[in-house]
GUVO-792500 format. One record per residue (C-alpha): residue number from 1; residue in three letters; x, y, z. Coordinates in Angstrom, 2 decimals. Layout:
N
pos code u v w
NUM ALA X Y Z
...
***
This chain:
525
pos code u v w
1 MET 113.37 -138.83 280.26
2 PRO 112.02 -142.54 280.22
3 ARG 108.99 -143.55 278.73
4 SER 106.11 -142.51 280.43
5 ALA 105.57 -145.13 283.33
6 ARG 102.66 -143.45 284.84
7 GLY 100.30 -143.62 281.81
8 ILE 97.06 -142.21 281.51
9 ALA 95.47 -144.95 283.97
10 THR 95.28 -142.26 286.62
11 ASP 93.37 -139.49 284.09
12 GLY 89.60 -141.11 284.53
13 ALA 87.75 -143.15 281.89
14 ALA 86.09 -140.42 280.18
15 ASN 89.56 -138.78 279.37
16 ARG 91.21 -141.90 278.91
17 LEU 88.67 -142.73 276.05
18 ARG 88.88 -139.42 274.67
19 PHE 92.44 -139.59 274.51
20 LEU 92.73 -142.88 273.14
21 ALA 89.83 -142.05 270.30
22 LEU 91.82 -138.83 269.07
23 THR 95.18 -140.57 268.95
24 HIS 94.26 -143.62 267.38
25 GLY 92.34 -144.83 263.95
26 ARG 94.39 -142.50 261.98
27 PRO 92.80 -143.66 258.75
28 LEU 89.42 -143.14 259.97
29 TRP 90.52 -139.54 260.98
30 THR 91.81 -138.98 257.20
31 LEU 88.82 -140.45 255.91
32 ALA 86.73 -138.14 258.17
33 GLN 88.78 -135.01 257.18
34 HIS 88.49 -135.24 253.42
35 VAL 84.67 -135.13 253.55
36 GLN 84.30 -130.95 254.14
37 PRO 80.59 -131.18 256.02
38 VAL 81.81 -133.63 258.26
39 ARG 84.96 -132.00 258.90
40 ARG 83.26 -128.59 259.62
41 ARG 81.03 -130.73 262.31
42 LEU 84.14 -132.69 263.85
43 ASN 86.00 -129.03 264.10
44 ALA 83.45 -127.37 265.83
45 THR 82.16 -130.31 268.27
46 LEU 85.90 -131.18 269.17
47 ILE 86.89 -127.14 269.80
48 ASP 83.30 -127.17 271.75
49 HIS 83.88 -130.23 274.03
50 ALA 87.39 -129.02 274.66
51 ILE 86.20 -125.67 276.11
52 ARG 83.25 -126.96 277.86
53 GLU 85.65 -129.06 280.24
54 MET 85.69 -126.17 282.49
55 ALA 83.05 -123.79 283.81
56 PRO 82.87 -121.14 281.22
57 ARG 83.34 -117.46 282.03
58 PRO 82.41 -115.22 283.66
59 GLU 84.26 -116.31 286.63
60 PRO 82.49 -115.55 289.82
61 LEU 85.84 -114.33 291.48
62 SER 88.88 -112.69 289.82
63 THR 92.13 -111.65 292.07
64 MET 90.24 -108.41 293.45
65 ALA 88.95 -110.64 296.45
66 ASP 87.83 -113.74 297.79
67 TYR 84.09 -112.78 296.99
68 THR 82.00 -111.65 294.19
69 SER 81.45 -107.78 293.58
70 TRP 80.52 -106.10 290.71
71 GLY 83.95 -104.61 290.65
72 SER 85.36 -108.54 290.37
73 LEU 83.24 -109.07 287.54
74 THR 84.03 -105.78 285.42
75 ASP 87.48 -104.65 286.41
76 ARG 89.77 -106.49 284.39
77 THR 93.03 -104.75 285.50
78 PHE 92.61 -107.69 288.13
79 SER 93.30 -111.46 286.59
80 GLY 90.73 -113.62 286.35
81 ARG 91.01 -116.81 288.68
82 HIS 89.56 -120.41 288.22
83 LEU 88.95 -121.84 291.79
84 PRO 88.64 -119.56 295.07
85 PRO 91.67 -118.68 297.15
86 PHE 93.05 -121.99 298.98
87 ALA 92.50 -121.58 302.82
88 GLY 94.49 -124.80 303.51
89 PRO 97.80 -124.68 305.65
90 ALA 100.89 -123.96 304.05
91 ALA 103.41 -126.19 306.44
92 GLY 103.67 -129.19 304.00
93 ARG 105.65 -126.90 300.98
94 PRO 108.70 -125.87 300.57
95 THR 109.93 -122.39 300.06
96 PRO 109.56 -120.64 296.51
97 GLU 113.71 -121.22 296.28
98 GLN 113.41 -124.41 297.31
99 ALA 110.57 -125.36 294.87
100 ALA 112.58 -123.79 292.06
101 ASP 115.14 -125.80 292.50
102 LEU 113.00 -128.50 290.80
103 PHE 113.38 -126.77 287.37
104 ALA 117.03 -126.37 287.35
105 ARG 118.69 -128.19 284.18
106 GLY 121.47 -130.15 284.84
107 ASP 124.50 -130.37 282.12
108 THR 122.31 -131.61 279.29
109 MET 119.00 -130.68 278.15
110 ILE 116.36 -133.06 277.93
111 PRO 114.99 -132.81 274.36
112 CYS 111.39 -132.22 273.22
113 PRO 110.41 -135.10 270.83
114 ARG 108.56 -133.14 268.40
115 SER 109.34 -129.43 268.71
116 THR 111.91 -126.95 267.48
117 VAL 113.00 -123.69 269.05
118 LEU 110.74 -121.98 266.34
119 PHE 107.99 -123.36 268.59
120 ALA 109.74 -121.91 271.77
121 TYR 110.37 -118.44 269.98
122 PHE 106.46 -118.41 268.92
123 ALA 104.87 -119.47 272.27
124 GLN 106.75 -116.86 274.07
125 TRP 105.62 -114.23 271.59
126 PHE 102.50 -115.02 271.08
127 THR 101.37 -115.44 274.57
128 ASP 103.07 -112.41 275.97
129 GLY 100.68 -110.46 273.62
130 PHE 97.82 -111.14 275.90
131 LEU 99.44 -112.87 279.36
132 ARG 101.11 -109.35 280.67
133 GLY 101.84 -109.07 284.29
134 ASP 101.66 -105.81 286.20
135 THR 103.98 -103.48 285.02
136 HIS 104.49 -101.14 288.22
137 VAL 107.58 -101.46 290.55
138 PRO 106.67 -102.95 293.09
139 ARG 104.77 -105.61 291.27
140 ASP 101.51 -106.72 292.43
141 PRO 100.61 -110.35 291.30
142 ARG 96.98 -109.57 291.58
143 LYS 97.11 -106.94 288.71
144 ASN 97.79 -106.83 284.88
145 SER 98.47 -104.81 281.92
146 SER 96.56 -106.76 279.40
147 ASN 93.56 -105.79 277.21
148 HIS 93.10 -109.76 276.75
149 HIS 92.73 -109.55 273.65
150 VAL 94.43 -111.24 270.48
151 ASP 95.22 -108.52 268.69
152 LEU 98.97 -108.66 267.96
153 ASN 99.81 -105.50 270.26
154 GLN 103.24 -106.97 269.87
155 LEU 103.14 -105.15 266.49
156 TYR 100.77 -102.47 266.99
157 GLY 100.80 -101.61 270.65
158 LEU 97.86 -101.47 273.32
159 ASP 96.81 -97.81 272.89
160 PRO 96.16 -95.48 270.05
161 VAL 99.24 -93.16 270.98
162 VAL 101.54 -95.87 270.56
163 THR 100.29 -97.10 267.33
164 ALA 100.14 -93.59 265.92
165 ALA 103.87 -93.11 266.72
166 LEU 104.88 -96.37 264.64
167 ARG 102.82 -95.44 261.61
168 THR 103.72 -93.62 258.32
169 PHE 100.28 -92.10 257.74
170 ASP 100.94 -93.23 254.10
171 GLY 99.62 -95.87 251.94
172 GLY 98.61 -97.50 255.38
173 ARG 101.98 -98.74 256.14
174 LEU 104.18 -98.65 259.42
175 LYS 107.32 -97.09 260.21
176 SER 110.21 -99.03 258.64
177 GLN 114.14 -99.00 257.25
178 THR 115.98 -100.98 254.93
179 LEU 119.09 -102.62 256.40
180 ASN 121.20 -105.24 254.08
181 GLY 118.68 -104.99 251.51
182 ALA 115.51 -105.73 253.59
183 GLU 112.69 -104.09 255.69
184 TYR 113.07 -103.72 259.29
185 PRO 111.37 -101.56 261.97
186 PRO 113.23 -98.21 262.59
187 TYR 115.66 -97.73 265.47
188 LEU 114.23 -96.58 268.59
189 CYS 116.91 -94.59 270.08
190 GLU 120.27 -92.57 269.00
191 ASN 122.96 -91.75 271.07
192 GLY 121.54 -93.86 273.88
193 GLU 117.99 -91.84 273.79
194 ILE 114.71 -92.49 272.76
195 LYS 114.25 -90.50 269.88
196 PRO 111.06 -87.84 270.08
197 GLU 108.89 -89.52 267.57
198 PHE 109.08 -92.72 269.91
199 ALA 108.27 -90.85 273.21
200 ALA 105.39 -93.01 273.62
201 LEU 107.15 -96.20 273.34
202 THR 108.73 -98.18 276.42
203 VAL 111.19 -101.05 276.65
204 ILE 111.20 -103.29 279.74
205 ARG 114.80 -103.01 281.63
206 PHE 115.71 -100.04 279.55
207 ASP 117.89 -98.69 282.41
208 GLU 120.04 -101.66 282.38
209 LEU 120.99 -101.26 278.66
210 ALA 124.44 -99.46 277.52
211 ALA 123.88 -96.55 275.17
212 ALA 125.36 -99.33 272.36
213 GLN 122.60 -101.77 273.68
214 ARG 119.95 -99.31 273.15
215 ASP 121.22 -97.88 269.53
216 ALA 120.47 -101.22 268.39
217 LEU 116.55 -101.59 269.88
218 PHE 114.04 -101.49 267.24
219 ALA 110.87 -99.36 267.54
220 LEU 108.15 -101.90 268.37
221 GLY 104.68 -101.48 269.83
222 SER 105.47 -104.12 272.95
223 ASP 107.53 -102.94 275.65
224 ARG 108.81 -106.71 275.46
225 GLY 109.50 -106.79 271.59
226 ASN 113.16 -106.53 272.11
227 ILE 113.69 -108.97 275.05
228 GLN 115.07 -111.64 273.24
229 VAL 116.00 -112.66 269.34
230 GLY 112.84 -114.88 268.76
231 PHE 110.33 -112.44 270.11
232 THR 111.84 -109.74 267.87
233 MET 112.34 -111.93 264.75
234 LEU 108.64 -112.79 264.58
235 THR 107.37 -108.93 265.37
236 VAL 109.53 -107.71 262.17
237 LEU 107.98 -110.74 260.30
238 PHE 105.01 -109.29 261.01
239 LEU 105.70 -105.86 260.43
240 ARG 106.68 -107.01 256.71
241 GLU 103.65 -108.79 256.19
242 HIS 101.67 -105.67 257.24
243 ASN 103.13 -103.68 254.88
244 ARG 103.07 -106.21 252.15
245 VAL 99.22 -106.44 252.83
246 ALA 98.93 -102.63 252.74
247 ARG 100.38 -102.34 249.44
248 VAL 98.12 -105.01 247.89
249 LEU 95.18 -103.38 249.21
250 ALA 96.33 -99.98 247.95
251 GLU 96.36 -101.65 244.41
252 HIS 92.77 -103.16 244.38
253 HIS 91.54 -100.07 246.06
254 PRO 93.57 -96.94 244.70
255 ARG 90.49 -94.69 246.41
256 TRP 90.96 -95.82 249.75
257 ASP 92.82 -93.42 252.04
258 ASP 95.70 -94.15 254.39
259 GLU 93.36 -94.61 257.40
260 ARG 91.52 -97.30 255.68
261 LEU 94.37 -99.05 254.30
262 PHE 95.90 -99.31 257.90
263 GLN 92.72 -100.44 259.52
264 THR 91.92 -103.28 256.99
265 ALA 95.53 -104.54 256.79
266 ARG 95.55 -104.49 260.62
267 ASN 92.19 -106.54 260.64
268 ILE 93.73 -108.88 258.20
269 LEU 96.74 -109.66 260.25
270 ILE 95.11 -109.81 263.35
271 VAL 93.28 -112.87 262.14
272 LEU 96.18 -114.41 260.04
273 LEU 97.83 -114.51 264.00
274 ILE 94.82 -116.30 265.00
275 LYS 94.69 -118.63 262.34
276 LEU 98.30 -119.70 262.81
277 VAL 97.54 -120.20 266.21
278 VAL 94.71 -122.65 265.48
279 GLU 96.36 -124.53 262.67
280 GLU 99.89 -124.53 263.38
281 TYR 100.63 -123.85 266.92
282 ILE 97.91 -125.62 268.55
283 ASN 98.00 -128.61 265.75
284 HIS 101.74 -128.81 266.88
285 ILE 100.45 -129.06 270.82
286 THR 98.35 -131.86 270.44
287 PRO 98.95 -135.50 269.25
288 TYR 95.51 -135.85 267.59
289 HIS 94.98 -137.32 264.15
290 PHE 92.61 -134.63 263.76
291 ARG 93.57 -131.24 262.51
292 PHE 91.96 -128.26 263.79
293 THR 91.43 -125.17 261.58
294 LEU 89.79 -121.74 261.06
295 ASP 87.06 -122.29 259.21
296 PRO 85.17 -119.69 257.90
297 ARG 81.90 -121.22 259.11
298 LEU 83.27 -121.99 262.43
299 PRO 82.42 -118.76 264.17
300 ALA 78.56 -119.17 263.42
301 MET 78.86 -122.69 264.88
302 LEU 80.21 -121.97 267.79
303 ALA 78.71 -118.38 268.06
304 ARG 75.85 -119.49 270.96
305 ALA 78.09 -121.75 272.86
306 ALA 77.92 -121.19 276.38
307 TRP 81.50 -120.12 276.89
308 HIS 81.09 -117.51 274.00
309 ARG 82.10 -114.43 276.28
310 GLN 84.14 -111.47 276.93
311 ASN 87.87 -112.25 276.98
312 TRP 89.20 -112.07 280.65
313 ALA 92.99 -114.04 281.26
314 SER 93.16 -115.92 284.25
315 VAL 96.18 -115.79 286.66
316 GLU 96.19 -119.63 286.15
317 PHE 96.48 -119.78 282.19
318 ASN 99.46 -117.37 282.65
319 LEU 101.00 -119.54 284.99
320 VAL 100.72 -122.67 282.44
321 TYR 102.54 -120.80 280.01
322 ARG 106.21 -120.28 281.55
323 TRP 107.47 -122.84 279.40
324 HIS 111.38 -122.34 280.17
325 SER 112.14 -125.51 279.70
326 LEU 111.57 -125.09 275.76
327 ILE 114.51 -122.90 275.55
328 PRO 118.23 -124.19 275.10
329 SER 121.29 -123.05 276.85
330 THR 122.75 -122.21 273.57
331 LEU 120.91 -121.14 270.49
332 SER 121.66 -121.27 266.93
333 VAL 121.63 -117.67 265.77
334 GLY 122.97 -116.75 261.98
335 GLY 125.33 -119.89 262.06
336 ARG 126.84 -119.06 265.57
337 ASP 126.10 -120.96 268.81
338 LEU 125.15 -118.41 271.56
339 PRO 124.80 -118.87 275.09
340 LEU 121.16 -117.92 276.20
341 ALA 121.96 -114.69 277.82
342 GLU 123.65 -113.13 274.69
343 THR 120.40 -113.46 272.75
344 MET 118.47 -111.18 275.02
345 ALA 118.15 -107.60 273.62
346 GLY 118.88 -109.51 270.27
347 GLY 117.81 -107.47 267.47
348 ALA 121.20 -106.50 266.52
349 LEU 121.64 -110.41 265.67
350 ILE 119.12 -110.10 263.01
351 PRO 120.01 -107.71 260.30
352 GLU 123.51 -109.75 259.15
353 PRO 122.03 -113.37 258.61
354 GLY 118.63 -112.30 257.53
355 LEU 115.35 -113.15 258.52
356 GLY 115.07 -116.15 256.37
357 ARG 118.35 -117.91 258.01
358 LEU 117.49 -117.14 261.41
359 PHE 113.65 -118.52 261.14
360 GLU 115.66 -122.13 259.38
361 ASP 118.19 -121.93 261.98
362 ALA 115.29 -121.80 264.88
363 SER 113.45 -124.66 262.64
364 ARG 116.56 -126.85 262.35
365 GLN 117.29 -126.47 266.09
366 ARG 115.64 -129.03 268.69
367 ALA 113.90 -127.29 271.69
368 GLY 113.57 -128.62 275.48
369 ARG 110.75 -130.81 276.87
370 ILE 108.44 -129.12 278.97
371 CYS 109.31 -131.04 282.62
372 LEU 110.82 -130.32 285.47
373 PHE 115.07 -130.53 285.90
374 ASN 115.04 -128.80 282.17
375 THR 115.29 -124.81 282.47
376 ASP 118.68 -122.91 281.92
377 PRO 119.71 -121.08 285.18
378 VAL 119.18 -117.97 283.80
379 LEU 115.70 -118.20 283.95
380 ARG 115.76 -119.24 287.53
381 PRO 114.41 -116.02 289.00
382 VAL 111.34 -116.37 287.11
383 ASP 110.54 -119.61 288.79
384 VAL 111.16 -118.24 292.13
385 ALA 108.86 -115.19 291.33
386 SER 106.34 -117.48 289.73
387 ILE 106.07 -119.84 292.52
388 ALA 106.09 -116.92 295.22
389 GLU 103.37 -114.94 293.20
390 SER 101.13 -118.03 293.06
391 ARG 101.51 -118.48 296.86
392 ALA 100.77 -114.86 297.40
393 LEU 97.77 -115.05 295.43
394 SER 96.69 -118.44 297.34
395 LEU 96.35 -120.68 294.31
396 ALA 94.60 -124.02 295.33
397 PRO 96.98 -126.95 295.14
398 TYR 97.65 -129.19 292.05
399 ASN 95.32 -131.87 293.36
400 SER 92.47 -129.12 293.59
401 TYR 92.63 -128.18 290.03
402 ARG 92.86 -131.69 288.51
403 GLU 89.64 -132.06 290.36
404 HIS 88.03 -128.67 288.80
405 CYS 89.11 -130.08 285.13
406 ARG 87.59 -133.41 285.63
407 PHE 90.60 -135.38 286.36
408 PRO 90.39 -137.95 289.37
409 ARG 92.48 -136.71 292.12
410 VAL 95.92 -138.54 292.38
411 ARG 96.83 -140.10 295.59
412 GLY 100.58 -140.48 295.39
413 PHE 103.34 -138.63 293.64
414 GLU 104.21 -141.54 291.58
415 GLN 100.77 -141.23 289.82
416 VAL 101.98 -137.67 289.12
417 SER 105.11 -139.14 287.33
418 GLY 106.58 -142.17 286.43
419 ASP 110.31 -140.89 286.61
420 PRO 111.99 -142.13 290.10
421 LYS 113.94 -138.67 290.07
422 VAL 110.73 -136.44 289.99
423 VAL 108.91 -138.76 292.36
424 GLY 112.16 -138.64 294.83
425 ALA 112.31 -135.01 294.40
426 LEU 108.51 -134.26 295.18
427 ARG 108.53 -136.68 298.46
428 GLU 111.73 -134.95 299.68
429 LEU 110.08 -131.51 299.42
430 TYR 106.34 -131.59 299.73
431 ARG 104.78 -133.61 302.81
432 GLY 102.22 -134.93 300.59
433 VAL 100.85 -134.95 297.11
434 ASP 98.18 -132.50 298.33
435 ASP 100.32 -129.85 299.31
436 LEU 101.80 -130.03 295.64
437 ASP 101.71 -126.15 294.30
438 LEU 100.18 -125.73 291.08
439 TYR 103.01 -124.52 289.38
440 VAL 105.12 -127.47 290.15
441 GLY 102.61 -130.09 289.33
442 LEU 101.81 -128.92 286.17
443 PHE 105.31 -129.64 285.19
444 ALA 105.93 -132.61 287.42
445 GLU 103.05 -134.41 285.54
446 GLU 104.17 -136.83 282.69
447 PRO 102.70 -136.69 279.12
448 GLY 100.17 -139.52 278.86
449 ALA 101.89 -141.05 275.78
450 PRO 105.45 -140.97 274.43
451 ASN 104.70 -138.61 271.41
452 ALA 102.48 -136.17 273.61
453 MET 104.27 -133.05 274.45
454 LEU 102.46 -131.55 277.28
455 PRO 100.96 -133.72 280.40
456 PRO 97.10 -133.86 280.61
457 LEU 96.56 -131.27 283.21
458 LEU 98.45 -128.34 281.39
459 THR 96.90 -129.93 277.87
460 LYS 93.59 -129.23 279.11
461 ILE 93.90 -125.79 280.53
462 ILE 95.54 -124.64 277.38
463 ALA 92.94 -126.10 274.78
464 ILE 89.87 -124.29 277.29
465 ASP 91.54 -120.89 277.56
466 ALA 93.72 -120.90 274.02
467 PHE 90.50 -121.85 272.13
468 SER 88.05 -119.64 274.22
469 GLN 90.10 -116.50 274.31
470 ALA 91.12 -116.55 270.39
471 LEU 87.71 -117.85 268.84
472 THR 85.64 -114.78 270.66
473 ASN 87.66 -112.23 268.91
474 PRO 85.07 -109.80 267.46
475 LEU 86.81 -109.99 264.00
476 LEU 85.73 -113.55 263.95
477 SER 82.03 -112.77 264.23
478 PRO 79.70 -114.04 261.58
479 ARG 78.64 -110.47 260.61
480 ILE 82.04 -109.30 260.70
481 PHE 84.26 -112.18 259.08
482 ASN 83.33 -110.94 255.54
483 ALA 84.73 -108.74 252.41
484 ALA 83.35 -105.74 253.75
485 THR 86.15 -105.91 256.75
486 PHE 88.69 -107.66 255.06
487 SER 88.29 -107.03 251.47
488 LEU 88.48 -109.89 248.56
489 PRO 91.92 -109.87 248.55
490 GLY 92.28 -109.73 252.30
491 LEU 90.16 -112.69 252.59
492 GLN 92.64 -114.63 249.80
493 ILE 95.31 -113.57 251.70
494 ILE 93.59 -115.23 254.88
495 SER 92.78 -118.39 253.14
496 ALA 96.00 -119.08 251.65
497 THR 97.86 -118.53 255.06
498 ARG 98.35 -121.85 257.43
499 THR 101.88 -121.75 258.59
500 LEU 104.81 -119.43 259.75
501 SER 106.49 -120.82 256.47
502 ASP 103.98 -119.23 254.40
503 LEU 104.56 -115.93 255.86
504 VAL 108.42 -116.14 255.90
505 HIS 108.44 -117.41 252.31
506 ARG 106.54 -114.39 251.18
507 ASN 108.61 -111.81 253.05
508 VAL 112.26 -112.39 252.45
509 PRO 112.62 -110.82 248.70
510 GLU 116.55 -110.38 250.15
511 ASP 117.04 -114.18 250.18
512 PRO 113.95 -116.18 248.23
513 ARG 115.60 -119.66 248.51
514 PRO 113.20 -122.20 249.91
515 ARG 113.96 -122.85 253.46
516 PHE 112.75 -125.18 256.23
517 VAL 110.40 -123.32 258.45
518 SER 108.29 -125.18 261.06
519 MET 107.45 -125.57 264.74
520 THR 107.61 -129.41 264.06
521 ARG 110.74 -130.97 263.83
522 ARG 111.57 -132.58 260.30
523 GLU 111.63 -136.06 261.52
524 GLU 108.09 -135.58 262.97
525 ARG 106.39 -134.08 260.59
***
């Protein structure tokens, strides 16, 4: 893709000023971050200002109805929504199938300037923990199956029955097995049937798998845990870390019973995930010189913010995370180049090369750019469904969300993108820019700078929802974020962890050599 011709001129004076200030003057930002009180205040202020770019929760509406009721304010089986249903005409829009053609990748992938495939894996794995659509058939686009928390349910499951099925009830540990000298979850099935001890566990599209494929599935808390090799890798890593932390706690607290060891280890792991989200994942996404941190004093500094309310994931937040273009059509897995389709239900691909090798493979492979014309055809049905569901929910058009997020409305397709191919394709399918679907506009919009990963509207919605959903976690509350909750060893583990590389290198005893593990390309670090 050519260097952005759209620039940030159409994003409004306040947005331009903020972007320029955060992406220029590196020496001043570096100096400010070396003064701890200044860093803490800047960290809290920038996070607070980012979230305040949109009106805070609770939202007046959910997907339950187009008016406010007690049910719409309390029933979180319906998704939240930032804007009311759109009542305008649909005549100027293409069919979902036609609009999905805008996402199709050509012969070559457009590479992301900064991201590795590990970033793509983590983004999918992290967001699938709380952005969970309806699991019933037929699917209801208004409903969700989420508890709306960042709670590591990818590992522990969504309810106590699933959690119990995964526990050993000995030493606070989760069930595991040894394969090739390393720790993995136990197998879910035997002879193609789910083992009785794991009867509470489910796997999406289980009926489509042959018996041999079923016998290679791991017993994991999420029904999506075996969906793709990257998803499974990350859950295996966190299983190893849970059991490692449980052993550390047992050594320091020999009188603690299994229940306290398990619950304390779980608390620690959840906060480790949130810390990785803030300090590696979000910092990777933003092109800013300031590096956000999960400072222990941050919860107290933000506790009275207007946005500090109960989590409730919105349908728009779910849509902005359809980052299918990140995934290459061919993935490097254990030294082999495999078509994307062959990495689905890919747990069997992990034990032979080992976890360390797979994380390094993902870190050395370049991800695709988040944009149109860059999604592998295997994922086309997801794009069709995403557009169809957004229409079924009467989501407002792209321009309405720009206005809601304090951007000026664009007046033409050339203000969405400077790429002639994108502009021409949008003109061919849409009557005018005010008809542009949110889902299409989010990915058609061009980043404001060559080194920026994401377009401005996408960046703002993610910053608002990601920070406001993660930092309201009860474990981060000032009265809870302490040694009584996590233990002193637990606080030390949290403090010493900043990147996925930290987790990998202390959890691959079968292959302890130093490896490059990063969401950011080595050339960009």
